[in-house]
C-alpha distance (Angstrom), angle and dihedral (degrees) to the residues before:
residue distance angle dihedral
M1 . . .
V2 3.78 . .
D3 3.79 112.6 .
M4 3.80 101.8 -124.6
A5 3.80 92.0 -163.0
D6 3.81 88.8 60.1
I7 3.81 92.6 45.1
N8 3.80 91.6 50.6
T9 3.80 90.1 50.2
F10 3.78 91.1 54.4
K11 3.81 92.1 43.9
E12 3.78 88.9 57.7
L13 3.81 92.0 43.8
L14 3.80 91.9 53.2
L15 3.80 92.4 44.9
V16 3.81 91.7 51.7
G17 3.80 90.4 49.0
L18 3.81 93.2 50.1
K19 3.81 92.7 46.8
S20 3.79 89.6 50.8
L21 3.79 89.5 50.0
E22 3.81 91.8 53.2
E23 3.80 91.3 48.4
R24 3.81 91.1 51.3
R25 3.79 90.3 50.0
R26 3.79 90.8 49.9
T27 3.80 92.5 50.6
N28 3.81 95.5 35.0
T29 3.81 90.7 -121.0
P30 3.82 119.0 158.3
G31 3.80 119.6 -119.1
P32 3.81 144.1 115.4
T33 3.81 117.6 -24.3
R34 3.80 123.1 -120.0
D35 3.80 90.8 -100.8
E36 3.80 90.4 50.4
V37 3.81 92.5 49.8
I38 3.81 91.3 50.2
G39 3.80 92.7 42.2
R40 3.80 92.7 54.8
V41 3.80 92.3 51.0
E42 3.81 90.9 48.0
A43 3.81 90.5 51.5
D44 3.81 90.2 51.7
I45 3.81 90.7 48.5
R46 3.79 92.0 53.6
N47 3.78 91.1 47.2
A48 3.80 87.4 56.0
G49 3.81 90.9 54.9
L50 3.81 96.0 -104.4
Q51 3.80 132.9 109.8
P52 3.84 127.7 -121.0
W53 3.81 92.5 -122.2
Q54 3.81 89.3 62.9
L55 3.80 90.0 58.4
Y56 3.79 94.3 45.4
L57 3.79 93.5 46.6
N58 3.80 90.6 50.3
I59 3.81 91.3 51.6
L60 3.81 93.4 45.5
A61 3.81 91.6 51.0
D62 3.80 92.6 48.4
T63 3.81 105.2 96.7
R64 3.82 89.0 -174.3
A65 3.80 91.3 64.1
T66 3.80 118.9 92.7
S67 3.78 116.6 -93.5
G68 3.80 89.3 -118.8
Y69 3.80 92.2 56.0
R70 3.80 90.7 47.2
R71 3.81 90.5 49.2
T72 3.79 89.5 54.7
A73 3.80 89.0 52.6
V74 3.80 97.4 48.3
N75 3.80 90.7 44.0
Q76 3.80 88.7 59.6
L77 3.80 87.9 51.5
H78 3.82 89.2 61.4
N79 3.80 86.8 79.9
P80 3.84 113.3 87.1
A81 3.80 89.2 -157.9
K82 3.82 87.7 67.0
V83 3.81 95.0 44.3
P84 3.82 111.5 70.2
E85 3.78 115.9 -157.1
S86 3.81 89.1 -118.9
A87 3.83 89.2 63.0
A88 3.81 98.4 40.2
Q89 3.81 95.9 94.1
E90 3.80 92.7 51.6
I91 3.79 93.4 45.2
G92 3.80 92.1 45.8
A93 3.81 91.2 53.9
V94 3.82 91.4 54.1
V95 3.81 91.7 46.2
V96 3.81 89.8 54.3
A97 3.82 90.7 46.4
V98 3.81 91.6 52.8
M99 3.81 90.9 55.8
Q100 3.81 89.4 55.3
E101 3.81 94.9 55.4
Q102 3.77 117.7 119.7
S103 3.81 113.5 -115.5
L104 3.80 91.7 11.8
D105 3.80 111.7 -166.4
Y106 3.80 107.3 -109.7
N107 3.80 96.8 -132.1
L108 3.80 91.9 46.7
G109 3.79 89.1 51.0
Q110 3.78 91.0 50.2
Q111 3.80 93.3 52.4
T112 3.81 91.0 44.5
V113 3.81 92.5 53.6
M114 3.79 88.1 51.8
A115 3.81 91.0 51.0
A116 3.80 90.7 52.0
S117 3.80 91.6 53.6
I118 3.81 99.4 47.6
L119 3.79 116.0 121.8
R120 3.79 121.6 -136.8
E121 3.80 92.1 -163.4
Y122 3.80 132.6 16.4
A123 3.81 97.0 -163.5
P124 2.92 101.9 72.0
V125 3.79 97.2 12.2
T126 3.81 106.1 -113.8
P127 3.82 125.3 172.8
M128 3.78 116.6 -128.7
L129 3.81 93.0 -137.2
P130 3.83 124.3 42.0
I131 3.80 97.2 -127.3
S132 3.79 115.2 159.4
R133 3.78 124.5 -121.6
T134 3.81 88.0 -119.5
S135 3.81 91.4 57.8
I136 3.79 92.1 45.8
D137 3.81 90.9 52.1
S138 3.80 93.1 44.4
Y139 3.80 102.7 43.7
F140 3.80 113.1 10.1
I141 3.81 106.2 39.6
P142 3.84 92.6 50.5
F143 3.81 87.8 56.8
V144 3.81 90.4 50.3
E145 3.81 91.7 48.5
Q146 3.80 97.7 44.3
P147 3.81 119.0 115.6
S148 3.78 113.4 -101.7
T149 3.79 117.3 -109.8
P150 3.82 113.3 -151.0
R151 3.78 117.8 -126.1
Q152 3.79 118.7 -132.6
G153 3.80 108.9 -61.5
Q154 3.80 93.0 12.5
S155 3.79 124.6 118.1
Q156 3.80 121.9 -133.7
S157 3.79 91.8 -112.0
E158 3.81 92.0 51.9
A159 3.80 91.3 49.6
T160 3.80 92.1 47.8
L161 3.79 92.6 46.9
G162 3.80 92.8 50.0
H163 3.80 94.5 47.2
V164 3.79 95.5 45.9
A165 3.82 94.5 43.8
H166 3.79 93.1 52.4
M167 3.81 92.3 50.8
L168 3.82 100.6 47.4
A169 3.81 98.3 88.4
S170 3.81 92.0 43.4
I171 3.81 91.7 53.6
A172 3.81 89.0 48.3
R173 3.80 91.7 53.9
F174 3.80 92.7 45.0
T175 3.80 92.0 51.5
V176 3.80 94.8 48.6
V177 3.82 92.0 49.2
H178 3.81 93.1 46.7
S179 3.81 102.4 48.1
H180 3.82 95.2 -93.6
A181 3.80 93.9 -58.1
Y182 3.81 90.2 146.6
D183 3.80 101.2 44.5
G184 3.78 90.6 109.2
L185 3.80 91.4 51.0
L186 3.81 91.6 49.4
A187 3.81 91.4 50.2
L188 3.81 90.9 48.6
R189 3.80 92.8 48.4
L190 3.80 90.8 50.1
N191 3.80 88.7 54.2
D192 3.80 88.9 50.9
F193 3.80 90.0 48.0
H194 3.81 93.1 54.2
K195 3.82 92.8 46.3
A196 3.80 95.2 46.6
L197 3.80 92.0 46.4
A198 3.80 91.8 52.1
V199 3.82 92.4 50.5
F200 3.80 94.4 42.7
K201 3.80 93.2 52.6
E202 3.80 90.6 54.0
E203 3.78 96.1 51.1
G204 3.77 112.9 112.6
N205 3.79 97.6 -145.2
L206 3.81 94.2 75.8
D207 3.77 119.5 109.9
E208 3.80 120.5 -151.1
Q209 3.80 94.6 -93.8
Q210 3.80 93.2 49.8
R211 3.78 92.0 47.8
G212 3.77 91.4 49.2
F213 3.78 98.2 48.0
Y214 3.80 109.7 23.5
A215 3.80 97.1 36.3
I216 3.82 98.7 38.6
V217 3.80 119.4 9.8
H218 3.81 98.6 37.9
P219 3.82 94.0 49.7
M220 3.82 88.8 47.5
E221 3.79 90.1 54.5
H222 3.79 93.9 55.3
L223 3.79 95.7 42.1
A224 3.81 88.0 51.8
E225 3.80 90.8 49.0
L226 3.81 89.9 50.9
M227 3.80 92.0 50.3
D228 3.79 89.3 48.6
Q229 3.81 90.1 58.8
G230 3.80 88.2 58.6
T231 3.79 91.1 48.6
M232 3.78 95.3 46.6
T233 3.82 97.0 44.7
R234 3.81 94.1 39.3
D235 3.79 84.5 -147.9
R236 3.79 108.3 164.7
G237 3.80 94.7 -156.1
L238 3.79 93.1 52.1
I239 3.80 93.5 45.4
K240 3.81 90.7 48.8
L241 3.81 91.3 50.7
I242 3.80 92.5 49.3
V243 3.80 91.6 48.9
G244 3.80 91.8 46.2
K245 3.80 93.4 51.8
G246 3.81 92.5 55.7
V247 3.79 96.0 -116.4
V248 3.81 94.2 147.7
S249 3.80 93.8 50.2
K250 3.81 91.1 47.5
F251 3.79 90.2 50.1
D252 3.81 91.4 49.0
S253 3.79 90.9 49.2
L254 3.80 90.7 53.5
L255 3.79 90.0 46.4
E256 3.80 90.6 54.8
Q257 3.80 91.5 48.1
R258 3.80 90.1 50.9
A259 3.80 91.2 52.2
A260 3.81 92.7 46.2
L261 3.80 91.2 52.4
G262 3.81 93.5 43.9
I263 3.79 92.8 -123.3
E264 3.80 113.1 169.2
W265 3.78 122.1 -157.8
H266 3.79 125.5 166.5
D267 3.81 96.4 -136.8
V268 3.81 97.7 51.2
P269 3.86 93.4 96.6
R270 3.81 88.1 56.2
Y271 3.80 91.3 51.2
I272 3.80 90.3 50.9
K273 3.80 90.5 49.6
Q274 3.80 89.6 52.2
R275 3.80 90.7 50.8
D276 3.79 91.6 49.0
G277 3.80 91.2 49.5
F278 3.79 89.7 52.0
L279 3.79 92.5 49.5
A280 3.80 89.5 51.8
A281 3.81 91.2 50.7
A282 3.81 92.0 47.9
K283 3.80 91.1 48.9
E284 3.79 90.5 49.3
M285 3.82 88.1 56.2
A286 3.82 92.5 43.3
L287 3.83 91.4 -118.4
């Protein structure tokens, strides 16, 4: 049995650490990073004879907790190293329950869909959480397909682009696990991605920073992540779809625009490496 008194102690400890982190960011005060804050709490949990996943699952299941705190918890459950197979059934049940909540916070829903799609193994392809196809169709795909609602100050194209981009890799993993049941959805979402990106880049209300990140670097990140799913799964159908939808050429176009504008971003070399890995996989399969 999990000692709830201990879990509640660590919930409060993590919450205090995260609030302190936000305050330091607001005041530009040096201190531990987010990973360091979380790592210290996880070390304390293990010393108490518990496991980090027990804390994160408790937070995620707590509908009284703030959506931001619950997002932090489910984001940690994206990592298969923190989700033992013995706990996968229990975690999967809570993930499905979250997607059924009334008035589900959008960002929490987004992170929860991602958690549901994570793979524990790529060879053979094995989902991290044992979530049924029925549950995916009933609770996760409707979230993926929903129209995007702009936040305050956001245009419709920006909202659509952000929503679609964040869901691409999850759809790719779902379709590989479920015998390509979602190939059509992935192709449709890629069409939406290209259209929304074209409109967003033409909008006149973008400042230089927005144009550089949200219209170039951020789309590159998610196209690279999508290509990486093809590389990692070595799934011929997925790789063929990605090639056929012009993902590599779109990525290369964004890369050229970034260079022309002199935009620097620390993760760009990783995106390029992911593209190159995908090209090698496609060449290996003569695609």
